[in-house]
N, C-alpha and C positions, 0 to 999 in steps of 0.2 A: 374316640372313647368307647362308644358303644360297640364298635367293630372289634375291639380287643376282648370285651366280655363275650360277645357272640362267638368269636373265634375259639376261645377257651371252651365254651360250651360244646361246640361242634367237635373239637378235638376229643373231648371226654366221651361224647356220645358215639363217635366213630371208632372208638377203641384205639386210637392212636397211642401207642406206647413209647414213651421217651424215657430216658434215664431220669432218676430222681433229681440229679444235679441239673440236667438240662431243664426240667420242669420248673425247678426253683429259679433258675436263671431267667427263664421266660417270664415268670411271675414278677421278679424284681425289675426286669426290663419294662414290662407292661406298667408296673407301678410308677417308674420314673417317667414313662411316656404320659401316663395319666396326670402326674404332678405337673409336667410341663404344659400340657394342654389346659389344665385347670388354671394355672398362672396366666396363660394367654387370655382365657375367658375373663378372668378377674381384671386384667388390664383393660380389656375391651369394655367391660361393664363400668369400670372406674371412669373411662373416658366418656362414656355415655352419660353417667351420673353428673360429671362436671359440666357437660353440655346442658343438661336439663336443670341443674341447679345454679347456673351462672346468673340467671335473672333474679332468683330469690336472693343470692348472695349480694348482687349489686344493689338490689332494692334495700336490703338490710343495711348495707354500708352507707348508702345515701341517706336513709332514714336516720341512722345513728348520727351521722355528721350534722344533719339539720336539727335534730332534737338537742344534741349537745350544744350547738351554737345558739339556739334561740330559747331554750328552756329557762335559763335564769332570767332573761329579760321579760318573757311572757309571764312567768309566775310572779315575778316582782310587780309587774304592772297590774296583774289581776288582784294581787293583795292590796295594793294602793287603791285601786278602784273600789274594792269592797269596803275599804275603810272610809273612803270618801262618801259612800252612801249610808254610812252610820254603823257599819258592823265593827265590832271590837277586833283589834289587830290579831289577837290569838285565834279567834274563830276564822278570820279571813285566811290566816296562814294554814289552819287545818283543812278548811274547804278546798283551797287551792292545791295543797299537797295531795289530798285524797283524789281530786279529779285527775291530777297528773299521774298518779300511780295507776288509776283505772285505765286511762288512755295508753299508757306504757304497756300494761298488761295485755290489752287487746292487740296492740301492734306486735308484741312478742309472740302471742298465740298465732297470729296470722303468718308470721315468719316460720314458726315451727310447723304449721300445717303445710306450707310450701315445701319444706325440707322433707317431711314425711312422704309426700307424693313423689319426690325425686328419688327416694331410696328404693322404689319398686324395681329398678333396673337390676338390682342385685339378686332378685329371685331366681333368675336364669343360672347364676353362679351356684346358688345354694342348691337348686335342683340337680345340677350336674355333679356337684360335690357329693350329695347324697347317693346318686347312682354310682359314682366312682368308688365311694367307701363300701357300698354294698358289694360291688364287684371284688374289691380287695379282700373283704371279709370272706367271700366265697372262695377266693383263690388260696388264702392263707389257712382257712379253717375247715375247708371241705376235704373229704377223703381222697388222697391221690395214691394211685397204685404204683 
């Protein structure tokens, strides 16, 4: 990728004169080469991201299964327990529901933090894309003799 940009700069500095058509053909060829390399880098980064995020994904799935299976039983038991110690049924429902929401929110935030950390692998693709777009901009919009 960088070699294409450097070669183009060297050709312009050395005064290499090629026909206008040939210059545009080289620019288009370079553009397609860059697109192919960018796609390969994206594939590599995606594979790395999947490797890094497999643990958070598995954790999230296991947590979701356990929460879905046990939540109704635990919440119902907590409500019954609170009513047995003298709390009114409505207040017991509200307290147990609020605690459940709070715990669920903490778990969701923990999973989101894990995913945010795994997205850092795409910074490499973003940097290369910016470099490639700059090179393309220079090729298409710089003055060609």
